[in-house]
C-alpha positions as CSV (number, residue, x, y, z in Angstrom):
1,M,0.0,0.0,0.0
2,I,1.3,3.4,-0.9
3,L,1.4,5.6,2.2
4,P,1.2,9.4,2.3
5,I,4.5,11.2,2.9
6,Y,4.4,13.8,5.8
7,T,5.7,17.1,4.6
8,Y,7.6,19.9,6.3
9,G,5.7,21.3,9.4
10,Q,4.4,17.9,10.6
11,P,5.3,17.5,14.3
12,V,6.3,13.8,13.8
13,L,9.2,15.0,11.6
14,R,10.7,16.8,14.7
15,K,10.4,14.0,17.2
16,V,13.2,11.7,18.2
17,A,12.1,8.2,17.1
18,E,11.9,5.2,19.4
19,D,13.6,1.8,19.0
20,I,11.3,-1.1,18.2
21,D,11.5,-4.9,18.7
22,E,10.4,-7.9,16.8
23,N,6.9,-7.6,18.4
24,Y,6.1,-4.3,16.6
25,P,2.7,-4.9,14.9
26,N,2.7,-5.9,11.2
27,L,6.4,-4.9,10.8
28,K,6.9,-7.0,7.6
29,G,3.8,-5.4,6.1
30,L,5.0,-1.9,7.1
31,I,8.4,-2.5,5.6
32,Q,6.8,-3.6,2.3
33,D,4.5,-0.6,2.3
34,M,7.5,1.7,2.9
35,Y,9.3,0.2,-0.1
36,E,6.2,0.6,-2.2
37,T,5.8,4.2,-1.1
38,L,9.5,4.8,-1.8
39,E,9.2,3.4,-5.3
40,H,6.1,5.3,-6.1
41,S,7.6,8.6,-4.9
42,E,10.9,7.9,-6.9
43,G,13.0,8.4,-3.8
44,I,16.1,6.5,-2.6
45,G,15.4,6.5,1.1
46,L,12.5,6.7,3.5
47,A,12.4,7.0,7.2
48,A,9.3,6.0,9.3
49,P,8.7,9.6,10.6
50,Q,8.1,10.6,6.9
51,I,5.1,8.3,7.0
52,G,3.9,9.5,10.4
53,L,5.5,6.9,12.7
54,D,8.0,7.9,15.4
55,I,10.0,4.6,15.2
56,R,13.6,3.9,14.2
57,L,13.0,2.3,10.8
58,V,14.5,3.2,7.4
59,V,14.4,1.7,4.0
60,I,17.0,2.5,1.3
61,N,17.0,1.6,-2.4
62,L,20.1,2.6,-4.3
63,D,19.5,0.1,-7.0
64,I,17.6,2.8,-8.9
65,I,20.8,4.9,-9.3
66,S,23.0,1.9,-10.2
67,D,23.2,3.0,-13.9
68,D,25.3,6.0,-12.6
69,L,26.8,4.3,-9.6
70,P,27.1,0.6,-10.5
71,E,28.5,-0.3,-7.0
72,Y,24.9,0.0,-5.7
73,K,23.4,-2.5,-8.1
74,G,20.9,-4.6,-6.1
75,Y,21.4,-2.4,-3.0
76,I,18.0,-2.5,-1.3
77,K,18.2,-2.6,2.5
78,T,16.1,-2.2,5.7
79,F,17.6,-0.6,8.8
80,I,15.9,-1.2,12.1
81,N,17.0,0.8,15.2
82,P,19.9,2.4,13.3
83,H,22.2,4.7,15.1
84,I,25.3,6.6,14.0
85,L,28.1,5.8,16.5
86,E,30.8,8.1,15.0
87,Y,31.4,10.6,12.3
88,D,34.8,10.5,10.7
89,D,34.9,14.2,9.6
90,T,38.5,14.1,8.4
91,E,37.0,14.3,4.9
92,T,33.7,16.1,4.1
93,E,31.8,16.7,0.9
94,L,29.3,19.3,-0.2
95,M,26.5,17.8,-2.3
96,E,23.0,18.7,-3.3
97,E,20.2,17.0,-1.3
98,G,16.5,16.9,-1.6
99,C,13.8,15.3,0.6
100,L,10.4,13.7,-0.1
101,S,9.2,15.6,3.0
102,V,10.4,18.9,1.6
103,P,9.3,18.8,-2.1
104,G,10.7,21.2,-4.5
105,I,13.7,22.3,-2.4
106,H,17.2,21.1,-3.1
107,E,20.2,22.5,-1.3
108,S,23.9,21.7,-0.9
109,V,24.7,20.1,2.4
110,R,28.2,19.3,3.8
111,R,28.5,15.9,5.4
112,P,31.4,13.6,6.5
113,T,32.1,11.0,3.8
114,R,32.5,8.2,6.3
115,I,30.4,7.1,9.3
116,H,30.3,4.3,11.8
117,V,26.8,2.8,12.2
118,K,24.9,0.1,14.0
119,Y,21.5,-1.3,13.1
120,Q,19.5,-4.4,12.9
121,D,18.3,-6.0,9.7
122,E,14.8,-7.4,9.1
123,N,15.6,-10.5,11.1
124,F,16.8,-8.3,14.0
125,E,20.3,-9.4,13.6
126,E,22.8,-6.8,14.8
127,H,25.2,-5.1,12.4
128,E,28.0,-2.6,13.1
129,E,30.1,-1.2,10.2
130,W,31.9,1.7,8.8
131,V,30.2,3.1,5.7
132,E,31.5,5.6,3.2
133,G,30.8,7.5,0.0
134,Y,27.3,8.1,-1.3
135,L,25.7,5.5,1.0
136,A,27.1,7.3,4.0
137,R,25.4,10.5,2.8
138,V,22.1,8.8,2.3
139,M,22.3,7.1,5.7
140,Q,23.1,10.4,7.4
141,H,20.1,12.0,5.7
142,E,17.7,9.3,6.5
143,F,19.0,8.6,10.1
144,D,18.7,12.4,10.7
145,H,15.0,11.9,10.3
146,L,15.1,9.6,13.3
147,E,16.6,12.3,15.4
148,G,14.0,14.9,14.4
149,T,16.4,16.6,12.1
150,M,15.9,17.5,8.4
151,F,18.5,18.4,5.8
152,I,17.4,22.0,5.8
153,D,18.6,22.2,9.4
154,R,22.1,21.7,8.2
155,L,22.1,24.8,6.0
156,S,23.8,28.1,6.8
157,M,21.7,30.8,8.4
158,L,21.9,32.7,5.1
159,R,20.7,29.7,3.0
160,K,17.9,29.1,5.5
161,Q,16.8,32.8,5.1
162,M,16.9,32.5,1.3
163,I,14.5,29.5,1.3
164,K,12.2,30.8,4.0
165,G,9.6,31.8,1.5
166,K,9.6,28.3,-0.1
167,L,9.3,26.7,3.4
168,N,6.3,28.9,4.2
169,S,4.7,27.9,0.9
170,L,5.2,24.3,2.0
171,L,3.5,25.0,5.3
172,K,0.5,26.5,3.5
173,G,0.3,23.6,1.0
174,N,1.2,25.8,-1.9
175,F,3.3,23.3,-3.9
176,R,3.0,20.3,-6.2
177,C,4.5,16.9,-6.2
178,S,3.7,13.6,-7.9
179,Y,3.2,11.5,-4.8
180,K,0.7,11.2,-2.0
181,I,1.3,13.6,0.9
182,K,0.0,14.5,4.3
183,L,-0.1,18.2,5.0
184,R,0.0,19.9,8.3
185,K,-3.5,20.8,9.5
């Protein structure tokens, strides 16, 4: 089932998400719905707060960009209870980001190119690893959602000021996008 994506201004996007366990109701169905929603919206990552749930769950599908980045061929992965343990900021990179919850706004964000993460997979098996490159950026973006942070929070004060009008338009529902959304009431 394709779920509506919560847009900028929804309180759930500013909450710190909670860890879950294997008893979370209909988790497999929820994960399947998240992948379906992600595919429909043509995104590469989706965090549970973006569909209105304050739980630590993220799905990432980099297979759709594998024509440009062949190393991600077949990379479709679920992250349960993910946490970033450490940022290796010896090298950072400035790259444009967008977000399904902030339609129509794309801005350059500086992030470390390497991070140390821990998470559980769909079988609740623990994983801990260092991740680098584009995947590290996507994980940082999606895992930020679990901390109540959005990519626009990582912009300079000047850039934030420059997009203030666009953000206000989002709050008022004055925008278009090609996927189902949930506006702030």
